[in-house]
Steps between C-alpha positions, in 0.01 A plus 500: 500500500646830394363815673591863527591435868774252425812485290624144440293382796637755743274764659548861395383612844851606607458814713434446873143578609350471151211285381380399154208302369391376161196322365540215255298217355592133548350182353375368172161556334204510732723434804670841462524695829607847586764507783705772672874479571605718797863582600605701807859576608536553876664833588736380775631151400410539129341153504261441201140382565323379188169322448246417230133513586162563323462846664713750696274464807 
């Protein structure tokens, strides 16, 4: 999966304290679903939190 949020599979969320999200579609034919990829870089230890869910809630 190639997205605007990744380059060669590495997240572009590089600055501490930033968050990014992107909607994309996954699946084939009628089984196509819209999902959201969310990335957040912690401001102190710069650890990356990333998840894929149906909504941002």
